[in-house]
Structure formats: structure tokens, C-alpha cells
N, C-alpha and C positions, 0 to 999 in steps of 0.2 A: 504494500500500500504506500502511496506517495506521501501521505501525511506523516508517517513514521520518520522519514528522512528529515522533514522540517522540524519535527519535535526534537530529534537528536541534535539539530543545530541550534536549538533554543528559540526558534521562531514562535511567535504568538499565533495561534490558530483559532478560527471561529468556524463552528459547524452549524449549518442551517438546513433545515428540511423544508423544501418548498412544495406546497400542495395547492391545487386549484380549488378555490372556494366556490361552491355552487350557489348561485343567487337564490334568494327565497322565492318560492313559486307564488305568483300572484293568484288570488282567487277573484271571481267575479264580484263578490261582495266588497272587495277592497277598492274597486274602481268607482270613483265618486259619481261619474255620469250615470252609471247603472243604478246606483243608490238614489240619486236625485230624481230619476224619471222611471219609477217602477211600472207605470202604465205602458211605456214604450218597450221596456225590457222585462216582460213577465216571466216567471219561472215556467209557466205552462200556458199554452194557448187554450182558453176555455171554449172558443167557438171560432167560426170563420169571420174574417173581417167584413165590414159592411160593403155593399156593392159600390164599385167605383165608376167614374165616367168612361174609362177605357177598360174593357174586359179582355182578358187573355184568351186566345183561342188558337187551336192547332189546325191549320188548313191541310186537308188531305188531297192527294192526287185524285181527280174525279174518275169515277167508273172503275176503281180498283176494288177487288173483293176484300172484305174484312179478314183480318188475320187473327187466328186463335191458336195458341200453342198449348200442348199438354203441360200440366204443372210438373215441376221437378219433384223427385222423391225427397221427402224431408224426414229427418230424425224425429222421434217422439218429442224431444225437448223443443225442436223447431216448430212442430205442429202446434204445441201448446202456446208457444210465443206468437205464432201466426194468429191463432184464435184470440189471444189476449189483445194483440195490437188491433186486429180488425174490429173487435168489440169496442175498444176505446175510441177508435177513429169514427165508428158508426155512432156511438153515443154523443160525440162532440159535433156530429153533423158534417165531418170532413169527407165522408164517403157514404154511399147509399147502395142498396141492392140494385142490380141492373140485369136486364135480359138481353143486352146487346150482344151481337156475335163477335165482339172483340175480346181477346184474352192474352195475357202474358204471364209467364211463370215468375214465381217469387223465389228469392234465395236470401239467406241471412249471412251477415258478416259480423264476427265478434268484435266488439269495441275493446279498448284498453281496460275498461272497468268490467269486462266479461259479460256485459249485456249485449243484446242482439240489435243490429241495425237491419231493418227490412229493406231489401233492394228489389225493384221490379225490373225484369230483363226485357228491354224494348227494341232490340235491333230490327226485328221484322216490321214493327210499327214505324220505326224511324225511316225505313226504306220507302214507305208510302206517304211520308209527309212532304209538303211543298217546302223547299229550302228557303230560308230567309235571304233576300237579296242584299240585306245590310247586316251581316252577322256581327257578332261581338268583335271588338278589336283584338289584334294579336297580343298575347301575354307580354311580350317584350315592350310593345308600345304602351300598354297599361302601366307597366313598372316604370317606364320613363316618365309618365304623367304623375306618378306617385312620389317621384323623387323630391325629397325635402319635407314630405309630410311626416307628422308625428303621431297622428291618431288614425287607426285603421279599423274597419269592421269586417266581420267574417260571418257568412251565413252558411250553415251546413244543411244542404237540402237532401 
């Protein structure tokens, strides 16, 4: 060890152990804007928002036949989660029963907290939609526009 050589010469040595300190993780409750505007940032959405002047709609290619795919096979835990989530969404009025000939399979992705995120697989439906002439900007252009900003919002759809 090199330190022994310096000790034998009578040099003064200092030993330091450097570690990286992890920053304290922020919680949503610690952000003042969220605390000051609870109606804008509710913990849970109790119902659909009121109708707006501009309603969102998906335009379909005319005269194409509806697409329906068989559901994926789900594990018993996923079936229970599907039942629970559909019941909750139905009670809140976010979804309703339908007899339309359209259908897409559902799959689940485990989140970090081990809960399930329901994902609906739409590639066949996407093939039949009229593409937007003015799509969203490229991600690199969006990042260029955000340069210098200090507050960002994120929506997990």
C-alpha cells in the first residue's frame, strides 16, 4: 500500500471516504402548487369532467369493417384486477356497456408498487383511423421549447 511509504517518512496523512448522497425523494404532498389547488390536482377523479366546447373524436376510414380481437388469456390475479378496474370505471361513469362490434384485448403491466396498470392493445384499430394531418411535434423540438423552464407537468395516460 502506498500510504505505508508516506507514514514511514513521517508525512501527515488524511483519509477520506467519499460517498454519493442520495437526494431526499420529493412527495406530491411536498409540492406547494399541488397543496394550494386541491380541486385541480385531486387524489382521485370522482367523475368525468363537464362537456367542453370542443369534443375529442377519432375519425375512422369510411367503409372499413369493425375490428374485434379475441381477449388475451389472463392469470386469475389479472382476471380479478380486470373485474375490479372495470367495476370502478363503470361506477364512476368513465365506461359503459356496449354492443358495438369493436373489440381489443387487454393486458396488464406491473407498476413499481406491484399494482397493475391496465393497457388496451389497439394496433388493429389504429390501422383504421384517419391520421392527423398536424401530428404532435417531434420530441427533440419539444425539448428545445422547454429549455430554460423550471416547472414541468406529466400526465400518465
